Backbone as a ProteinNet text record, in pm:
[ID]
protein_1_A
[PRIMARY]
MNTPIFRGVAAAVVTPTDEKGVDYVSFARLLNFLIDSGIDAIVVCGTTGEASTLSEDERREAIAFTVRQVRARVPVIAGTGCNATDRCASLTRYATDAGADALLVVTPYYNKPSQEGLYQHFRTVSEHSPLPVILYNIPGRSGVNMTAETTLRL
[TERTIARY]
72.6	-13.9	84.4	46.2	134.3	97.2	180	175.4	95.8	-1.5	-84.4	12.7	-3.4	80.2	14	-122.2	-191.7	-282.4	-301.8	-386.2	-449.2	-559.9	-629.5	-710.2	-730.5	-793.1	-693.2	-739.7	-688	-772.8	-726.7	-801.5	-775.2	-887.1	-887.8	-911.9	-800.1	-772.9	-827.7	-886.5	-916.9	-798.8	-798.8	-699.4	-728.3	-663.3	-703	-656	-744.8	-716.8	-734.8	-667.2	-720	-712.8	-720.4	-725.4	-614.1	-484.1	-392.3	-362.6	-432.9	-423.8	-425.9	-349.1	-338.8	-271.9	-316.9	-287.2	-193.3	-73	27.4	37	22.3	29.4	-81.8	-218.3	-294.2	-290.4	-255.3	-223.4	-149.9	-29	85.6	6.7	-59.2	-147	-227.7	-309.7	-405.4	-329.5	-229.6	-158.1	-102.1	-35.7	14.2	-91.3	-196.6	-311.4	-363.5	-382.4	-434.9	-320.2	-198.1	-89	-86.7	-83.3	-77.7	-196	-317.9	-430.1	-437.3	-336.9	-336.6	-384.5	-402.6	-454	-332.1	-377.5	-279.5	-224.7	-311	-252.8	-327.9	-276.1	-308.8	-357.7	-473.4	-492.9	-511.6	-427.8	-415.7	-466.2	-530.1	-579.9	-681.3	-764.2	-865	-960.6	-1109.6	-1195.8	-1243	-1212.6	-1249.7	-1140.2	-1032.9	-932.3	-967.9	-1063.3	-1103.6	-997.4	-932.5	-845.7	-878.9	-1012.2	-1054.4	-1058.2	-1075.2	-1073.6	-930.3	-830.8	-695.7	-628.9	-524.8	-452.5	-352.3	-306.8	-191	-100.3	-52.2	62.4	30.8	-72	-150.2	-133	-193.2	-204.7	-60.3	37.4	161	241.1	203.2	274.8	210.5	79.7	-3.8	48.2	80.5	125.5	270.5	357	489.5	505	437.5	405.3	380.2	275	226.3	329.4	402.4	520.8	606.1	657.4	763.9	708.2	584.3	528	521	464.2	438.7	573.3	667.4	825.9	812.8	748.1	724.3	659.8	610.7	528.4	403.5	341	231.3	252.8	176.3	186.7	99.2	154	65.4	18.4	-118.5	-184.5	-216.1	-171.9	-170.9	-293.6	-383.2	-494.4	-444	-437.7	-375.2	-457	-614.9	-708.8	-757.4	-786.8	-844.4	-924.6	-984.2	-1051.3	-980.6	-843.7	-756.9	-659.2	-623.9	-536.2	-396.2	-356.6	-214.1	-186.6	-277.6	-231.9	-263.9	-324.7	-338.5	-196.5	-162.5	-24	76.3	100.7	186.4	190.3	85.2	53.6	106	66.7	111.9	266.1	320.5	472.8	520.3	473.2	514.4	495.4	378.9	354.1	459.2	474.8	576	708.1	750.5	894.7	888.6	772.3	770.5	777.2	754.5	763.5	644.4	523.2	386.3	420.9	325	338.6	232.9	132.2	40.2	-53.4	-125.5	-191.1	-356.8	-428.6	-586.9	-628	-671.4	-727.2	-853.6	-942.5	-1091	-1102	-1227	-1280.7	-1280.9	-1257.3	-1258.1	-1383.5	-1398.3	-1518.6	-1547.5	-1677.8	-1736	-1743.7	-1635.5	-1622	-1699.1	-1746.1	-1824	-1767.1	-1650	-1594.7	-1648.5	-1646.9	-1702.8	-1599.7	-1648.1	-1575.2	-1427.5	-1426.1	-1295.3	-1206.3	-1282.2	-1206.9	-1161.6	-1235.9	-1187.2	-1038.1	-1072.3	-966.1	-839.8	-845.5	-721.2	-670.2	-768	-729.1	-647	-696.4	-625.5	-498.7	-503.2	-398.6	-271.4	-313	-198.7	-145.5	-226.3	-179.5	-106.3	-125.5	-49.1	95.6	95.4	210.4	344.7	290	370.8	411.4	378.6	456.8	442.4	531.8	555.8	465	395.1	314.4	179.8	126.1	-8	-109	-215.9	-303.5	-451.4	-488.3	-623.9	-744.9	-834	-918.3	-1038.5	-1077.5	-1189.5	-1321.3	-1404.6	-1519	-1640.8	-1670.2	-1761.2	-1862.1	-1950.8	-2034.9	-2119.5	-2172.5	-2253.1	-2178.5	-2040.9	-1968	-1907.7	-1857.4	-1784.7	-1905.2	-2018.2	-2097.1	-2087	-1996.7	-1973.6	-1939.7	-2011.8	-1984.8	-1877.3	-1784.4	-1684.6	-1740.1	-1768.8	-1814.8	-1725.7	-1778	-1713.4	-1614.4	-1662.5	-1569.6	-1471	-1491.1	-1361.9	-1246.3	-1321.4	-1233.7	-1135.2	-1200.1	-1130.6	-1022.8	-1075	-971.4	-841.4	-858.5	-753.7	-671.2
-112.4	0.5	124.7	215.2	354.3	431.6	508.4	630.3	728.3	778.8	885.2	1024.5	1091.2	1230.7	1320.1	1325.4	1420.5	1367	1413.3	1373	1512.9	1475.4	1571.7	1657.1	1798.3	1914.2	1996.8	2038.3	2125.1	2249.6	2371	2494.3	2557.7	2554.8	2638.5	2778.3	2843.1	2987.2	3094.1	3205.4	3327.3	3383.9	3467.9	3559.6	3685.1	3741.3	3877	3961.9	4082.4	4161.3	4322.5	4405.1	4562.4	4632.2	4760.7	4853.2	4834.7	4761	4761.9	4619.1	4514	4393.1	4320.3	4187	4087.3	4165.3	4150.8	4211.5	4099.1	4117.2	4017.7	4016.7	4120.7	4141.7	4064.2	4087	4015.4	3852.9	3823.7	3690.5	3625.1	3681.4	3612.6	3601.7	3701.5	3695.7	3576.7	3555.4	3449.1	3318	3289.2	3169.4	3121	3215.4	3208.6	3164.8	3251.1	3204.6	3052.9	3023	2863.7	2779.5	2801.3	2696.4	2695.7	2810.6	2834	2761.3	2759.2	2704.5	2541	2479.1	2353.3	2290	2367.1	2324.8	2229.4	2124.1	2019.8	2045	2130.3	2168.7	2292.9	2365.8	2497.2	2458.1	2512.3	2518.2	2660.3	2678	2811.3	2821.8	2929.6	2946.2	2859.4	2794.5	2713.8	2808.9	2740	2834.1	2932.8	2875.7	2969.2	3087.2	3057.3	3184.3	3266.4	3267.2	3346.5	3331.6	3196.8	3191.5	3226.4	3224.4	3260.8	3399.6	3482.8	3624.6	3680	3598.1	3665.5	3661.8	3752.2	3759.1	3640.6	3592.4	3481.6	3499.2	3637.6	3695.6	3676.8	3726	3723.4	3556	3481	3353.2	3284.2	3305.4	3258.6	3302	3458.4	3501.8	3452.8	3448.2	3392.9	3271	3166.9	3039.5	3031.5	3114.8	3108.5	3177.1	3303.6	3336.7	3268.7	3165.1	3076.4	2977.2	2919.6	2835.4	2896.2	3033.2	3079.6	3098.8	3140.1	3186.6	3077.8	2951.2	2832.2	2759.8	2778.9	2726.2	2581.7	2505.4	2355.2	2311.5	2398.1	2369.1	2280.8	2295.7	2215.4	2201.9	2105.5	2093.4	2196.2	2246.8	2339.9	2269.4	2293.8	2220.1	2354.2	2361.5	2474.8	2464.2	2548.8	2510.5	2597.3	2494.6	2551	2494.2	2472.7	2439.9	2590.6	2575.8	2670.7	2615.5	2689.7	2629.7	2610	2641	2618.1	2545.8	2417.7	2296.4	2367.5	2433.5	2482.7	2594.1	2678.2	2754.5	2678	2586	2484.6	2425	2363.8	2301.1	2394.2	2510	2607.1	2642.5	2671.4	2691.4	2569.1	2456.9	2353.7	2326.4	2354.9	2351.9	2464.8	2593.6	2679.3	2661.4	2600.2	2553.4	2466	2332.2	2245.8	2321.4	2390	2455.9	2548.3	2604.3	2694.9	2623.8	2486.2	2399.4	2372.9	2371.5	2325.2	2166	2116.2	1960.9	1876.6	1954.9	1890.1	2014.4	1957.1	2022.4	2006.9	2113.7	2095.7	2133.5	2050.7	2082.1	2085.5	2186.5	2178.8	2146	2075.3	2071.3	2189.9	2190.5	2314.8	2369.8	2500.4	2565.4	2638.2	2660.1	2726.9	2646.1	2565.7	2496.2	2361.4	2318.9	2181	2076.2	2043.3	1929.1	1789.4	1716.1	1561.8	1489.8	1371.9	1286.4	1260.1	1250	1219.8	1354.4	1460.2	1604.8	1603.9	1584.7	1585.2	1490.3	1368.3	1288.6	1341.1	1393.6	1445.7	1558.6	1656.8	1754.1	1730.2	1636.2	1597.6	1523.6	1436.2	1345.6	1461.5	1552	1646	1733.5	1765.2	1849.1	1780.5	1636.2	1574.6	1524	1528.2	1500.1	1617.9	1722	1848.2	1875.5	1744.2	1765.1	1619.4	1588.9	1460.3	1460.4	1584.8	1596.4	1519.7	1495.7	1432.2	1539.8	1492.7	1569.6	1543.3	1629.3	1626.3	1663.8	1566.9	1589.2	1649.4	1783.7	1870.3	1880.7	1799.4	1789.2	1890.1	1988.2	2074.3	2136.3	2034.4	2057.7	2178.9	2225.1	2334.3	2475.1	2453.9	2583.4	2571.1	2442.2	2423.5	2414.2	2337.1	2320.9	2176.3	2102.8	1962	1880.4	1760.5	1655.7	1552.6	1538.3	1439.2	1291.2	1189.5	1075.7	997.4	887.8	780.1	713.7	689.5	610.3	684.4	821.1	897.3	920.1	939.8	934	819.8	687.3	582.1	549.1	600.8	602.1	682	802.4	878	827.1
4.4	-2.8	11.9	-85.8	-91.1	28.4	65.2	174.7	126	184.4	103	131.1	18.2	29.8	117.3	97.3	203	299.7	415.3	525.3	583.1	623.3	700.4	605.5	643.9	588.3	507.2	386.5	309.3	302.1	307.3	325.3	167.2	110.8	-18.9	20.1	-17.5	30.4	-87.9	-28.4	-114.4	-171.4	-257.9	-297.2	-262.1	-141.6	-127.3	-206.3	-230.6	-332.6	-268.9	-325.1	-301.3	-440.2	-423.2	-531.7	-641	-586.9	-662.1	-722.2	-678.2	-731.4	-585.1	-602.7	-499.3	-381	-248.1	-137.4	-64.4	-76.7	-16.2	126.6	177.6	322.9	400.9	321.6	399.6	339.1	246.6	187.5	294.3	314.9	409.8	541.3	598.1	731.4	718.1	615.7	597	575.5	524.8	505.1	648.1	716.7	852.2	949.5	949.9	1038.6	1026.1	895.7	861.2	912.8	869.6	936.9	1081.9	1147.9	1288.4	1342.1	1291.8	1326.2	1293.2	1228.4	1230.8	1105.2	984	864	804.3	723.6	672.8	539.2	445.9	319.1	288	178.2	130.9	-4.1	-48.4	-195.8	-240	-320.4	-376.9	-530	-578.9	-708.4	-741.3	-675	-709.4	-723.5	-724.2	-770.9	-634.5	-514.7	-406.3	-409	-489.8	-478.4	-617.6	-684	-785.6	-908	-907.4	-1008.8	-1152.8	-1207.4	-1323.4	-1335.1	-1231.1	-1253.3	-1253.8	-1193.8	-1202.2	-1333.5	-1361.9	-1465.7	-1462.8	-1568.7	-1574.8	-1485	-1501.4	-1418.3	-1252.7	-1225.1	-1087.7	-1027.3	-1115.1	-1089.5	-1038.5	-1148.6	-1125.6	-989.6	-986.8	-865.9	-714.1	-742.4	-607.5	-592.3	-683.7	-654.4	-594.3	-660	-616.3	-464.9	-447.9	-320.8	-215.2	-245.2	-155.2	-111.9	-217.1	-197.5	-109.2	-138.2	-47.9	88.2	95.8	221.4	314.5	239.1	322.6	394.9	290.7	333	387.9	312.9	318	461.1	531.5	658.9	648.2	511.6	477.9	332	274.3	133.2	55.5	-53.8	-136.8	-264.5	-274.4	-397.3	-474.8	-594.5	-688.1	-783.4	-811.4	-893.8	-1041.7	-1112.5	-1250.3	-1353	-1315.8	-1415.8	-1497.2	-1624.3	-1688.9	-1791.5	-1882.1	-2024.6	-2130.1	-2135.8	-2257.5	-2211.1	-2280.5	-2263.6	-2247.7	-2341.7	-2366.8	-2244.7	-2201.2	-2077	-1957.6	-1950.3	-1833.5	-1803.7	-1927.6	-1923.7	-1890.5	-1941.3	-1908.2	-1754.1	-1708.5	-1579.7	-1459.5	-1529.7	-1461.1	-1423.6	-1567.1	-1559.1	-1470.6	-1463.7	-1369.2	-1217.6	-1192.7	-1044	-999.1	-1107.9	-1066	-1019.7	-1114.1	-1105.2	-994.3	-960.2	-833.9	-706.2	-699.4	-585.1	-521.1	-613.2	-540.7	-518.4	-447	-410.5	-512.4	-543.9	-619	-709.7	-769.9	-879.3	-854.6	-879.6	-867.2	-999	-1088.3	-1219.8	-1237.3	-1265.7	-1275	-1440.2	-1449.9	-1587.6	-1665.1	-1783	-1850	-1863.7	-1814.2	-1816.8	-1939.1	-1950.5	-2081.4	-2214.3	-2230.3	-2353.3	-2364.8	-2269.8	-2269.6	-2340.8	-2321.1	-2379	-2372.2	-2464	-2456.2	-2360.2	-2347.6	-2241.7	-2303.1	-2431	-2472.7	-2477.6	-2495.6	-2493.8	-2330	-2248.1	-2113.8	-2087.5	-2139.3	-2118.4	-2189.1	-2295.5	-2368.5	-2294.8	-2243.1	-2171.4	-2048.4	-1963.3	-1834.7	-1882	-1975	-2006.2	-2048.6	-2133.1	-2179.7	-2060.4	-1977.6	-1872.6	-1767.1	-1753.2	-1643.4	-1715.1	-1858.7	-1924.9	-1896.7	-1832.3	-1823.3	-1666	-1593.3	-1444.9	-1405.9	-1300.7	-1241.4	-1115	-1065.9	-967.7	-961.5	-835.6	-838.7	-912.3	-981.6	-1046	-972.3	-883	-834.4	-945.6	-968.9	-1072.2	-1008.8	-1049.9	-979.3	-1087.7	-1051.6	-1139	-1062.4	-1134.6	-1060.9	-1169.7	-1205.9	-1321.1	-1322.2	-1215.7	-1181.3	-1238.4	-1221.7	-1283.9	-1389.1	-1439.9	-1557.2	-1668.4	-1665	-1742.5	-1804.2	-1742.8	-1819.5	-1678.6	-1702.2	-1590.1	-1649.2	-1563.9	-1613.3	-1537.2	-1631.8	-1581.6	-1515.9	-1421.6	-1358.4	-1457.4	-1569.3	-1674.9	-1701.5	-1750	-1772.1	-1659.4	-1548.8	-1416.2	-1410	-1415.3	-1398.2	-1523.9	-1655.6	-1772.7	-1721.4	-1663.8	-1633.2	-1527.9
[MASK]
++++++++++++++++++++++++++++++++++++++++++++++++++++++++++++++++++++++++++++++++++++++++++++++++++++++++++++++++++++++++++++++++++++++++++++++++++++++++++

């Protein structure tokens, strides 16, 4: 039996912003509070972190900032999902190089891909990193439901 990579509770963090963009002072305070409170992992740039409304540069910096701020005290799960496979793969490579411990990849939103399209999307993304990929199926937000068969195939 394999040893689990993650145990316990992961906090999906918001991305604090102000009129200038991401508020890194508040972000650091939030991350430290969660870790000091005993959280077991941090999820950055997931749907809770407003990833789809951040620019690509803001997402990259938020992921890198989180890895630096957390300093290996808990695992960092980077949300690298988006609706374009090439952008998702690029962000996945970036998060891997930045030091994330795993990836959270949402089903592509707005595009409504077929099950084969979902398979190809996740397969392609996973080829850009050796990290574990957490499949995030959220049909109410993405407009498509990944079936159990596709999940098992992946």
